[in-house]
C-alpha positions, 0 to 999 in steps of 0.5 A, a space after each residue: 864762552 866756558 873759556 871766556 869765562 873761566 879767563 874772565 875768574 884769572 883775571 879778577 884773580 890777578 888783579 887782587 893778588 897785584 894790590 895784595 902784591 902792591 901795598 906789601 911792598 908799601 910796607 916793605 918801603 914803610 917799615 924801611 922809610 922808617 928805620 932810615 930814618 931812625 939811622 939817620 941813614 942817606 936818601 932815606 926820603 928815596 922811600 917815602 916817595 917811592 911808596 907815592 910811588 904805588 899810591 898811585 898803582 894802586 888806584 891804577 889796578 883798584 879803578 882797573 878791578 873795577 873797569 873789569 866788574 863793571 863788565 864782566 856779567 858772571 864773576 868769580 866771587 860776589 861783586 860786592 866783595 870784590 869791589 871791597 877786596 881792591 878798595 879796602 886794599 887801596 885804603 890801606 895804601 893811602 893811609 901809609 902813603 897818608 903818615 909818609 906824606 905827613 912825616 914829610 910835609 911836617 918835616 919831622 926831624 926824629 920818628 919815634 919808637 912807636 912810629 918804628 912799631 907800627 910800620 913792623 906791623 904793618 910791613 908782617 901785616 902786608 905779608 899776611 894779606 899777601 899770602 891770604 889773597 894768593 891761596 885764595 884761588 885754592 879756596 879748598 885751603 880755607 881753614 890755614 887761610 881763617 888762621 890767618 885771617 885770624 893771624 890778622 885780627 891779633 895784628 890789630 889788636 896789637 896796633 890798638 895798643 900802640 896808639 894808646 902807647 902812642 899818645 901817651 907817651 906825647 902828652 908826656 913828652 911834649 906836652 911844652 909843644 902841642 904844634 908836635 902833638 898834633 904833628 904826630 896826632 896825625 900821623 899814629 892815626 894814619 899808621 893806626 888806621 892803616 891797620 884798621 884797613 887791614 882786618 877789614 882786608 882779612 874780614 873779606 877774606 874770611 867772608 870769600 872763603 867761608 862762602 865759597 867752600 
């Protein structure tokens, strides 16, 4: 019985790590997509299509984890924490995919410097979240995990400032093109919301490690 319970514990952590790895990979692809777009590299849209594939994979991981949660009597962490962790990670993925999809749907011709900066923030956040979630297997290192969570808070603040900067520039440069303003406003909001969800994940991780440390 104990072996079965420990096996379940391991499976949950494996699912967390799969979700975090998938989210980080999508952030890397988004960063590559925006930079290749800016430099007009051929086939740059391949990254956007790959992000869509990872978004579908993220949905599968989330569904599998929730299904396992519903079938498991004793869980390694509080059920609510498990549910929130995987669903908020999936939200990050959905929003990054949303931004990439809007760029294709709206037939955006030129990427903005602010969008590239958002992609850099999300790439950093994805890497930090991946490392933090991998470290959750050994909660004795909780101080290091909390330190990483604070880094995510700093990146989220950077995302807030970026949104303000992006919207100011957008209204200034494109004031005669309201359709373009609307398109970019939605893209920027997806990107900024993705940084918010990264902070949500960091808050959940921090709560878990402090609870079990």
